[in-house]
C-alpha positions, -999 to 999 in steps of 0.1 A, spaced: -544 -571 -258 -515 -579 -282 -537 -603 -301 -565 -577 -303 -541 -551 -318 -530 -576 -343 -565 -578 -357 -566 -557 -389 -601 -545 -384 -594 -533 -349 -563 -515 -362 -584 -496 -387 -610 -487 -361 -583 -475 -336 -565 -455 -364 -598 -439 -374 -607 -429 -338 -572 -414 -333 -575 -394 -365 -609 -380 -356 -596 -370 -321 -567 -353 -338 -590 -334 -362 -613 -323 -334 -584 -311 -311 -566 -293 -340 -599 -276 -350 -606 -266 -314 -571 -251 -310 -574 -232 -342 -608 -218 -332 -601 -206 -296 -582 -174 -303 -604 -143 -310 -611 -132 -345 -600 -97 -338 -564 -111 -338 -567 -119 -375 -590 -90 -385 -562 -67 -399 -548 -94 -422 -583 -105 -432 -591 -69 -441 -560 -66 -462 -568 -100 -478 -603 -89 -487 -589 -58 -505 -565 -79 -525 -592 -104 -534 -616 -76 -544 -589 -63 -568 -584 -97 -583 -621 -104 -585 -639 -138 -585 -613 -152 -609 -577 -145 -621 -565 -151 -656 -529 -160 -666 -519 -160 -702 -491 -185 -703 -471 -191 -735 -488 -225 -740 -522 -220 -725 -547 -196 -708 -549 -205 -671 -578 -195 -649 -578 -195 -611 -612 -190 -595 -602 -172 -563 -638 -169 -549 -632 -201 -529 -602 -185 -512 -625 -156 -502 -650 -181 -488 -623 -198 -468 -610 -166 -453 -646 -155 -446 -651 -188 -427 -619 -183 -408 -630 -148 -399 -665 -160 -389 -653 -184 -362 -667 -175 -328 -640 -182 -302 -665 -182 -274 -683 -212 -290 -654 -228 -308 -669 -263 -311 -703 -251 -325 -684 -227 -347 -661 -250 -364 -687 -277 -368 -711 -253 -385 -684 -235 -405 -705 -203 -410 -696 -174 -433 -707 -138 -427 -710 -144 -390 -704 -117 -364 -714 -128 -329 -744 -109 -315 -746 -88 -347 -756 -111 -376 -794 -110 -377 -803 -138 -401 -788 -173 -397 -794 -196 -426 -788 -233 -425 -769 -249 -454 -789 -250 -487 -796 -282 -505 -774 -275 -536 -749 -247 -539 -738 -223 -511 -756 -190 -513 -746 -154 -507 -766 -125 -492 -795 -117 -516 -783 -82 -520 -755 -95 -544 -781 -112 -567 -782 -148 -578 -752 -171 -571 -725 -170 -546 -704 -138 -547 -677 -146 -522 -652 -118 -529 -674 -87 -525 -692 -104 -496 -659 -108 -477 -649 -72 -484 -682 -58 -472 -681 -81 -441 -648 -68 -428 -651 -32 -439 -686 -25 -426 -704 -54 -410 -738 -39 -414 -736 -45 -452 -738 -82 -448 -770 -92 -431 -772 -130 -437 -750 -158 -425 -748 -192 -441 -736 -226 -427 -714 -249 -447 -716 -280 -425 -711 -308 -450 -673 -304 -450 -647 -306 -422 -630 -274 -433 -597 -288 -419 -578 -261 -439 -588 -238 -410 -561 -255 -389 -535 -239 -413 -554 -208 -425 -563 -192 -391 -528 -194 -377 -514 -180 -410 -538 -151 -408 -524 -142 -374 -492 -132 -391 -498 -127 -428 -523 -114 -453 -534 -132 -485 -505 -117 -506 -479 -131 -482 -497 -164 -478 -495 -168 -516 -457 -162 -514 -454 -187 -486 -474 -212 -506 -452 -207 -537 -419 -211 -517 -433 -242 -499 -443 -258 -532 -408 -252 -547 -392 -269 -517 -417 -298 -517 -416 -303 -555 -377 -300 -555 -374 -327 -528 -400 -349 -545 -383 -348 -579 -348 -353 -563 -360 -384 -545 -377 -398 -576 -344 -394 -595 -325 -410 -566 -349 -439 -560 -364 -445 -594 -343 -429 -621 -338 -398 -642 -366 -407 -667 -392 -410 -639 -381 -377 -624 -386 -360 -658 -420 -376 -662 -433 -362 -629 -418 -328 -633 -432 -324 -668 -466 -336 -656 -467 -310 -628 -458 -283 -653 -486 -295 -676 -512 -287 -650 -495 -253 -642 -485 -263 -607 -468 -230 -600 -500 -211 -609 -519 -235 -587 -498 -225 -557 -516 -191 -558 -549 -208 -549 -550 -218 -513 -581 -239 -521 -564 -260 -548 -528 -264 -536 -536 -283 -504 -543 -316 -522 -509 -313 -539 -492 -308 -506 -509 -340 -493 -501 -360 -524 -464 -349 -526 -458 -354 -489 -474 -388 -490 -453 -397 -520 -421 -384 -504 -427 -407 -474 -432 -437 -497 -400 -429 -515 -381 -424 -483 -394 -453 -463 -404 -478 -491 -407 -512 -477 -403 -499 -441 -440 -488 -441 -454 -517 -421 -490 -516 -434 -494 -498 -467 -532 -503 -465 -535 -483 -433 -512 -457 -449 -536 -451 -478 -565 -452 -454 -549 -423 -434 -541 -404 -466 -577 -407 -477 -589 -395 -443 -566 -365 -442 -577 -355 -477 -613 -354 -467 -605 -334 -436 -585 -307 -455 -601 -305 -489 -633 -289 -502 -639 -316 -529 -615 -300 -554 -592 -328 -568 -591 -354 -540 -581 -383 -562 -547 -366 -567 -538 -377 -532 -547 -413 -543 -533 -414 -578 -498 -398 -573 -487 -418 -542 -502 -450 -558 -482 -445 -590 -450 -439 -570 -457 -470 -548 -462 -493 -578 -433 -478 -597 -411 -488 -567 -425 -523 -569 -417 -524 -606 -382 -513 -600 -378 -541 -575 -392 -565 -601 -420 -572 -577 -451 -570 -599 -471 -602 -602 -507 -613 -607 -518 -604 -572 -506 -568 -578 -539 -559 -593 -557 -571 -562 -534 -550 -541 -540 -520 -563 -578 -524 -559 -574 -529 -522 -554 -497 -517 -579 -477 -538 -608 -491 -517 -589 -483 -484 -582 -448 -495 -619 -444 -504 -630 -459 -471 -607 -435 -452 -621 -406 -472 -658 -417 -469 -659 -426 -432 -642 -393 -423 -668 -374 -443 -696 -394 -427 -682 -388 -392 -685 -350 -397 -722 -353 -407 -729 -376 -377 -711 -352 -353 -731 -322 -365 -764 -341 -364 -758 -354 -329 -743 -323 -313 -761 -295 -331 -792 -314 -343 -789 -306 -380 -800 -328 -409 -765 -328 -424 -766 -365 -433 -798 -361 -454 -784 -329 -469 -750 -344 -478 -766 -375 -494 -788 -353 -515 -758 -333 -525 -739 -364 -535 -768 -376 -556 -770 -341 -572 -733 -342 -580 -733 -377 -594 -765 -388 -611 -777 -355 -624 -779 -358 -662 -792 -333 -687 -784 -319 -721 -752 -303 -707 -742 -328 -680 -734 -359 -701 -704 -382 -705 -692 -366 -738 -695 -330 -726 -678 -336 -692 -647 -351 -709 -646 -325 -736 -649 -295 -713 -622 -308 -689 -599 -315 -718 -605 -280 -732 -595 -265 -698 -564 -287 -697 -555 -271 -731 -551 -283 -766 -514 -275 -766 -508 -296 -735 -525 -326 -751 -504 -322 -783 -473 -318 -762 -479 -350 -743 -485 -370 -775 -453 -355 -791 -434 -363 -760 -445 -399 -761 -434 -402 -798 -400 -387 -788 -397 -413 -761 -405 -441 -786 -380 -426 -811 -353 -427 -784 -362 -463 -777 -360 -473 -814 -327 -453 -819 -311 -470 -789 -325 -504 -799 -338 -509 -764 -352 -543 -756 -373 -547 -725 -390 -578 -713 -423 -567 -700 -457 -583 -695 -492 -569 -693 -494 -573 -656 -465 -549 -651 -485 -522 -671 -518 -527 -653 -512 -503 -623 -504 -475 -648 -533 -483 -670 -557 -482 -640 -542 -449 -629 -545 -436 -664 -583 -444 -663 -588 -429 -628 -596 -393 -640 -620 -406 -667 -639 -427 -641 -640 -397 -618 -656 -375 -645 -682 -401 -654 -692 -407 -618 -691 -370 -607 -704 -356 -639 -722 -326 -624 -693 -316 -602 -668 -320 -630 -687 -301 -656 -694 -271 -633 -658 -270 -619 -636 -278 -649 -613 -249 -640 -598 -272 -613 -611 -307 -621 -592 -306 -654 -560 -309 -633 -567 -345 -622 -557 -354 -658 -521 -352 -644 -527 -388 -634 -533 -398 -671 -503 -376 -682 -480 -394 -657 -493 -428 -665 -491 -426 -703 -454 -416 -700 -447 -444 -676 -464 -469 -698 -443 -458 -728 -412 -458 -706 -418 -493 -695 -424 -506 -730 -393 -491 -745 -371 -497 -715 -365 -461 -703 -382 -472 -671 -357 -498 -659 -360 -526 -634 -332 -532 -609 -308 -559 -622 
């Protein structure tokens, strides 16, 4: 038995099985209490979201930030539509607009984008739909399934809605983010240095992290990435198998996230891990192979977790989720037209990031270079030591080129994955001029 457990492949299989069991049990627990227990807070939340509308605009001194809150409305709708009498079927199907024994028309998931009741017109109008659903159920006649995702956020959202409405959940999210980010930046300063702590804090500000906390949909990947990075900073070399660690992070990301900015949970912990190796003067030729291995293991964890949801739905509920999901992946990746092309997808995401942010990062890098020249810093560094940061810098660009359709239709949040490039360029400059120092 001991020899069997020492087999790496068996370890990954067992880890995966345990993760899926945890996901299923946690989803079951979050689905067994009656919806009426959260109905008051859902009603209040729907009123708040209706006032905000489908999107919320923040005019910051350095950019105009837009949060599309319609997905938060969809998530709350899904939480409200859980049928506690059929919890397994309910969380697997992830319906919206569903009232047991009242909803008349039950639609399976559409091929492309999620639909709303036709009475709202073309597109998906999540905010008014949620409001009508909880204020007078007869207004919403059609329910829609959203089976392709795990909707693991329900494990957090349904319990929160027992006690709080959307306004308070936003406050909790803001406070939680301050605590996590504060701890994260403190540990970076302690373990890596003051320059690195400044780099990560500035990068988080560049993507308006404290505005992002107001979106339940968007902030979850940052929780995962920051917690994963904190564990790396705290435990360092004590993590017995860093490959399994990234496999688990990829799996949790797929369980929780609705395909917003998943590579954030790969790129940020990865950059922290290789910065720690750099500090220890432990970067060598095989480092690139290790980097690629960790990226692949994160991707495998993400992919097999997603596939497992489709298989479960197809087997238990006899849906064609695998076929639907594959068609959706093809639609989001290979679709190419006059709008969805390489040049446009990069341009639009850079525009959403903001011209002032791009200028600021360039000016910042020149300031760093000026400091290096002024202090006459000399740092012996080779190309291999820069490669992890160069690869992380390229990660958002590769994402945009592969998921062109997704990135060009959701730039209001996909622009934020450029945080990986913002972090990496500063680290590269810091290594070259010696602000990123190795341990002596």
